[in-house]
C-alpha positions in Angstrom: 4.6 -8.6 -28.9 4.7 -6.7 -32.1 8.0 -4.8 -31.8 11.7 -5.5 -31.9 13.9 -5.5 -28.8 15.4 -2.2 -29.9 12.0 -0.6 -30.3 10.8 -1.6 -26.8 10.9 1.9 -25.3 9.0 3.5 -28.2 6.4 0.7 -28.2 5.8 1.2 -24.5 5.1 4.9 -25.0 2.5 4.0 -27.6 0.9 1.2 -25.6 0.7 2.6 -22.0 -2.1 5.2 -22.2 -5.2 5.5 -20.0 -6.2 3.1 -17.2 -4.6 -0.2 -16.5 -6.0 -2.5 -13.9 -4.1 -5.0 -11.7 -6.0 -8.2 -11.5 -6.6 -10.5 -8.6 -6.5 -14.3 -8.5 -9.9 -16.0 -7.7 -9.7 -19.2 -5.8 -12.2 -22.0 -5.4 -13.3 -23.5 -2.1 -10.3 -26.0 -2.2 -7.8 -23.2 -2.6 -7.2 -23.8 -6.3 -7.1 -21.1 -9.0 -10.6 -20.5 -10.4 -9.8 -19.7 -14.1 -13.5 -19.5 -15.0 -14.1 -16.8 -12.4 -10.9 -15.1 -13.7 -12.3 -15.0 -17.2 -15.5 -13.5 -15.9 -13.5 -10.8 -14.1 -11.5 -10.0 -17.2 -14.6 -9.7 -19.3 -16.1 -7.2 -16.9 -12.8 -5.2 -16.8 -12.4 -5.1 -20.6 -16.0 -4.8 -21.7 -17.8 -3.2 -18.7 -15.1 -0.9 -17.3 -13.2 -0.4 -20.6 -9.8 -0.5 -19.0 -6.9 0.2 -21.4 -4.6 -2.6 -20.2 -4.3 -5.6 -17.8 -1.5 -6.2 -15.3 -1.6 -9.8 -14.2 0.2 -12.1 -11.8 1.5 -9.2 -9.6 1.0 -8.2 -6.0 -2.8 -8.0 -6.3 -2.7 -11.5 -7.8 -0.7 -12.8 -4.8 2.1 -14.1 -6.9 4.1 -15.2 -3.9 1.3 -17.7 -2.9 1.3 -19.3 -6.4 3.5 -22.2 -7.6 5.5 -21.7 -10.7 3.1 -23.9 -12.7 0.1 -21.8 -11.4 1.9 -18.6 -12.5 2.4 -20.0 -16.0 -1.2 -21.0 -16.3 -2.4 -17.7 -15.0 -0.5 -15.7 -17.6 -1.7 -18.0 -20.4 -5.3 -17.7 -19.2 -5.2 -13.9 -19.0 -3.6 -13.5 -22.4 -6.0 -15.9 -24.0 -9.0 -14.2 -22.4 -8.2 -10.6 -23.5 -6.2 -11.3 -26.7 -6.7 -8.5 -29.2 -8.9 -6.4 -27.0 -6.2 -4.7 -24.8 -2.5 -5.1 -24.1 -1.3 -7.3 -21.2 1.8 -6.9 -19.0 2.7 -9.9 -17.0 4.7 -9.9 -13.7 7.5 -12.4 -13.9 9.7 -11.4 -10.9 11.3 -14.0 -8.7 14.2 -13.8 -6.3 16.0 -16.4 -8.5 17.4 -14.9 -11.7 17.1 -18.2 -13.4 13.4 -18.5 -12.5 12.8 -14.9 -13.5 14.3 -15.5 -17.0 12.2 -18.6 -17.5 9.0 -16.8 -16.4 9.7 -13.9 -18.6 10.5 -16.0 -21.6 7.2 -17.9 -21.0 5.3 -14.6 -20.9 6.8 -13.6 -24.2 5.9 -17.0 -25.8 2.4 -16.8 -24.3 1.7 -13.5 -26.1 2.1 -11.0 -23.3 2.9 -7.5 -24.7 5.3 -6.5 -21.9 6.8 -8.0 -18.7 7.4 -6.4 -15.3 10.0 -7.7 -12.9 10.0 -7.0 -9.2 13.3 -5.9 -7.8 15.3 -8.6 -6.0 13.9 -8.7 -2.5 16.0 -11.4 -0.8 18.8 -11.3 0.1 19.6 -7.6 0.4 21.8 -6.5 -2.6 23.9 -3.5 -3.4 23.3 -1.4 -6.4 25.7 -3.4 -8.6 24.0 -6.6 -7.7 20.6 -5.3 -8.6 21.9 -3.9 -11.8 23.5 -7.2 -12.7 20.2 -9.0 -12.0 18.2 -6.8 -14.3 21.0 -6.8 -16.9 21.0 -10.6 -17.0 17.2 -10.9 -17.3 16.8 -8.2 -20.0 19.8 -9.6 -21.9 18.1 -13.0 -22.1 14.7 -11.9 -23.5 13.4 -9.6 -26.3 10.2 -8.4 -24.6 10.1 -4.9 -23.1 10.7 -5.0 -19.4 9.4 -2.8 -16.6 11.1 -2.4 -13.3 8.8 -2.9 -10.3 10.1 -0.9 -7.3 7.8 -1.3 -4.4 8.0 -0.9 -0.6 7.0 -4.6 -0.3 10.5 -5.5 -1.6 12.6 -3.0 0.4 13.7 0.6 0.4 13.6 2.6 -2.9 16.1 2.0 -5.6 18.7 4.7 -5.6 18.4 7.4 -8.3 21.9 6.5 -9.6 20.8 2.9 -10.0 17.6 3.8 -11.8 19.6 6.1 -14.1 21.8 3.1 -15.0 18.9 0.7 -15.5 17.1 3.2 -17.8 19.9 2.8 -20.3 19.3 -0.9 -20.8 18.0 -1.4 -24.3 14.7 -3.1 -23.5 13.9 -1.5 -20.1 11.0 0.7 -21.0 9.4 1.8 -17.7 9.5 1.7 -13.9 6.5 1.5 -11.5 7.3 3.4 -8.3 5.5 2.1 -5.2 7.1 4.5 -2.8 6.2 8.0 -1.3 5.5 10.7 -3.8 8.7 12.7 -3.3 10.8 9.7 -4.5 8.4 9.2 -7.4 8.9 12.8 -8.5 12.7 12.5 -8.1 12.7 9.4 -10.4 10.4 11.2 -12.8 12.8 14.1 -13.1 15.8 11.8 -13.5 14.7 9.3 -16.2 11.4 10.4 -17.7 13.2 11.4 -20.9 14.2 7.7 -21.5 11.6 5.5 -19.9 8.0 5.7 -18.6 7.6 6.4 -14.8 4.3 5.5 -13.2 2.8 5.5 -9.7 -0.3 3.5 -8.6 -1.9 6.4 -6.6 -5.2 7.3 -8.1 -5.5 10.5 -6.0 -2.4 11.9 -7.8 -3.3 10.9 -11.3 -5.0 14.1 -12.4 -2.2 16.2 -11.1 0.4 14.0 -12.8 -1.4 14.3 -16.1 -1.8 18.0 -15.8 1.6 18.9 -14.3 4.0 16.2 -15.3 2.7 14.9 -18.7 1.7 11.5 -17.3 -0.4 9.5 -19.7 -1.2 6.2 -17.9 -2.4 4.9 -14.5 -0.4 1.7 -14.3 -1.7 -0.1 -12.4 -3.8 -0.6 -9.3 -7.2 -1.9 -8.1 -8.8 1.5 -8.3 -10.3 1.1 -11.7 -12.6 -1.7 -10.4 -12.8 -0.6 -6.7 -14.0 2.9 -7.6 -16.2 2.2 -10.6 -19.1 0.0 -12.0 -20.0 -0.5 -15.6 -22.8 2.0 -15.1 -20.7 4.6 -13.3 -17.2 5.2 -14.5 -15.9 8.5 -13.1 -12.2 7.5 -13.2 -12.4 6.6 -16.9 -14.3 9.8 -17.6 -11.9 12.1 -15.9 -8.8 10.3 -17.2 -10.0 10.7 -20.8 -11.0 14.3 -20.2 -7.6 15.1 -18.8 -5.7 13.3 -21.6 -7.7 15.4 -24.1 -6.8 18.6 -22.3 -10.1 19.4 -20.6 -8.8 19.7 -17.1 -11.8 21.7 -15.7 -14.2 18.9 -16.7 -11.7 16.3 -15.4 -11.5 18.0 -12.0 -15.3 18.2 -11.7 -15.7 14.5 -12.4 -12.8 13.5 -10.2 -14.4 15.3 -7.3 -17.3 12.8 -7.4 -14.8 10.1 -6.2 -14.3 11.8 -2.8 -17.0 9.7 -1.1 -15.3 6.5 -2.4 -11.9 7.6 -1.0 -13.6 8.3 2.3 -15.1 4.8 2.2 -11.7 3.3 1.6 -10.3 5.1 4.7 -13.2 4.3 7.0 -13.9 0.7 5.9 -17.6 1.2 5.4 -19.7 -0.3 2.6 -20.8 1.9 -0.3 -24.4 1.3 -1.4 -24.6 -0.8 -4.6 -21.2 -2.3 -4.2 -21.3 -5.9 -3.0 -19.1 -8.0 -0.9 -16.5 -10.4 -2.2 -18.1 -13.1 0.0 -21.5 -12.7 -1.9 -20.0 -12.0 -5.4 -17.7 -15.0 -5.4 -18.2 -17.5 -2.5 -14.7 -18.7 -3.0 -13.1 -15.3 -2.4 -11.1 -14.7 0.7 -12.6 -12.4 3.3 -11.8 -8.8 2.4 -10.2 -9.7 -0.9 -11.3 -7.6 -3.9 -12.5 -9.4 -7.0 -10.9 -7.7 -10.0 -14.1 -8.1 -12.1 -16.3 -6.4 -9.6 -15.8 -3.5 -7.1 -16.2 -4.7 -3.6 -16.4 -3.3 -0.1 -14.8 -5.0 2.9 -16.8 -8.2 3.7 -19.6 -7.3 6.0 -19.4 -10.7 7.8 -15.7 -11.0 8.3 -13.9 -7.7 7.6 -16.1 -5.0 9.2 -14.0 -2.8 11.5 -14.6 -3.3 15.2 -15.8 -0.5 17.4 -13.3 0.7 20.0 -13.3 -1.4 23.1 -13.9 1.7 25.2 -17.3 2.2 23.7 -20.4 0.0 24.1 -21.7 1.1 20.7 -22.2 -1.6 18.1 -19.8 -1.7 15.2 -22.6 -0.7 12.9 -23.4 2.5 14.9 -19.7 3.4 15.1 -19.2 2.9 11.3 -22.3 5.0 10.6 -21.0 7.9 12.7 -17.5 7.6 11.2 -18.9 8.1 7.8 -21.5 10.8 8.6 -19.6 13.1 11.0 -16.7 15.3 9.8 -13.3 14.7 11.1 -12.7 16.5 14.4 -16.4 17.0 15.2 -17.4 16.9 18.9 -20.6 15.8 20.6 -22.7 17.7 23.1 -20.5 16.7 25.9 -17.4 18.3 24.3 -15.7 14.9 23.6 -14.7 13.7 20.2 -17.6 12.4 18.2 -16.4 8.8 18.2 -15.5 8.7 21.9 -18.3 7.4 24.1 -18.7 9.4 27.4 -18.4 7.5 30.7 -21.5 5.7 31.8 -23.4 6.9 34.8 -24.3 4.6 37.7 -27.9 4.3 36.4 -26.8 3.2 32.9 -26.3 -0.6 32.3 -22.8 -1.7 31.3 -22.1 -3.9 28.2 -23.3 -7.0 30.1 -26.6 -5.4 31.3 -25.5 -5.0 34.9 -25.5 -1.8 36.8 -22.2 0.0 37.6 -20.9 -0.7 41.1 -21.1 2.1 43.7 -18.7 3.0 46.4 -19.5 2.4 50.1 -20.8 5.9 50.5 -23.2 5.5 47.6 -21.3 7.9 45.3 -20.3 7.0 41.8 -16.7 5.8 41.4 -16.2 8.3 38.5 -13.1 10.0 40.0 -11.1 6.8 40.5 -11.9 5.7 36.9 -10.8 9.1 35.6 -7.5 8.9 37.5 -6.9 5.4 36.2 -7.5 6.5 32.7 -5.1 9.4 33.1 -2.4 7.0 34.1 -3.1 4.7 31.2 -3.0 7.7 28.8 0.3 8.9 30.4 1.8 5.5 30.1 0.7 5.3 26.4 2.1 8.7 25.6 5.4 7.8 27.3 5.7 4.6 25.2 5.1 6.7 22.0 7.8 9.1 23.2 10.2 6.1 23.7 9.6 5.0 20.1 10.3 8.6 18.9 13.5 8.7 21.0 14.6 5.3 19.6 13.9 6.4 16.0 15.8 9.7 16.5 18.7 7.8 18.1 18.9 5.3 15.2 18.9 8.1 12.7 21.6 9.9 14.6 23.7 6.8 14.8 23.2 6.1 11.1 24.3 9.6 10.2 27.4 9.4 12.5 28.5 6.1 10.9 27.9 7.2 7.3 25.2 4.5 6.9 23.5 4.0 3.5 20.5 1.8 2.6 22.7 -1.0 1.2 25.2 -1.3 4.1 24.5 -4.2 6.4 22.9 -3.1 9.6 25.4 -4.7 11.9 28.3 -2.7 10.4 27.0 0.7 11.2 25.3 -0.1 14.5 28.6 -1.5 15.8 30.5 1.5 14.5 28.0 3.9 16.1 28.0 2.1 19.4 31.8 2.2 19.6 31.8 6.0 19.3 29.0 6.8 21.8 29.2 7.0 25.5 28.2 4.0 27.7 24.6 3.9 28.9 24.0 4.4 32.7 22.7 1.7 35.0 19.3 0.2 34.3 17.9 1.6 37.5 18.6 5.1 36.3 17.1 4.6 32.8 13.5 5.1 33.9 11.2 8.1 33.5 10.6 9.6 37.0 7.1 10.8 35.9 5.6 7.6 34.5 8.0 4.9 35.4 8.5 3.8 31.8 12.0 2.8 30.8 14.0 5.3 28.7 15.6 3.1 26.1 19.4 2.7 25.8 19.4 4.0 22.3 18.1 7.3 23.5 21.1 7.5 25.9 23.5 6.9 23.1 22.0 10.0 21.4 22.4 12.1 24.5 18.8 12.3 25.7 17.6 13.5 29.1 18.5 11.4 32.1 15.3 11.6 34.1 12.2 12.0 32.0 11.0 10.7 28.6 10.1 13.3 26.0 6.4 13.0 26.7 6.7 13.8 30.4 9.1 16.7 29.7 6.4 18.5 27.7 
């Protein structure tokens, strides 16, 4: 680090510009870290993809599966591999404040430019406890510290808490891994003091144009969506930062097929599998030096059990047909029509016929209706339960930091008793109407799906 503790906020605004990539951890066949493969990944990221910064030892690096010694070696290896070519931010979070301080001090000694600390994730802590945690860590180090607030660690940090944390001298940014409305609320609250970033590539252009964002920090998108020969994310980010938003939007539109691939799980031509790129890679795990598709041998999505189509045919139709399209039989494109008696089933045998020689189509259709009704009733029960919990939480003045037992007991004591179990069943489908729905005053005879 080339700044003083008091200059951490200003140094962060100068350093965090452009695309930052979150690296993965390559492992060999014995489950040990493969630092040679990691160095090759970093060379590709820095030289081939020209990323502007490296985020190491975080969620993408599976920090929770690494020992403390492995985390120390990983930070040292990353800093040594990219020294002088781009800045490095090292994740040093741990549920122990003592371990967090030691990891952060080590990152500072190793030459990392900044540290990022995951919010305490166990046990559940109130705002004052989380503030004390970050205050202790930041007070023990000189390096600039980012707050890492992700859904993996629990509900979002409250705006009041983020406001207090932003005033700590060497807190210089926060990465918000929560839904966009919360990110925008945090941005409005503290963007005048610290950097606020979100890892969603699909929102990057709008954030640069509408909210003055200057960095994508960080995610796997820079190496999942690009190759050294084709770098649309880098191009549109640079165009947007220079003020050419029309050019940026045109280039960003070329990424739409990639986004569709990510949703469908299909392989993009020219992007190879982790299992072929690095034999030691875990099935489906992206290698940070190389964009990868889900492993064709292990990670291909399976076709729906209702259809005899092969997985390859189903994937091809999922990518080639627009959402909501229907086939010639009027059914959704991905739903296979019922087989006739002359068509072989999945094992090659003919479908059974009734004693009169007629196809048993009607009985199968009736059975499927019952299954669908049952499934819809179960979905309705989950909605009823969610609504009941929300009602109980509101009635008890619940907040995210209050222990669950305190408000559930309080809510239960103020609601009416549930009727007998024999009465708590939907007369239409036979599914049980959950007791939580009764506490919220739901209907006594039918679930919400059957009432429609």
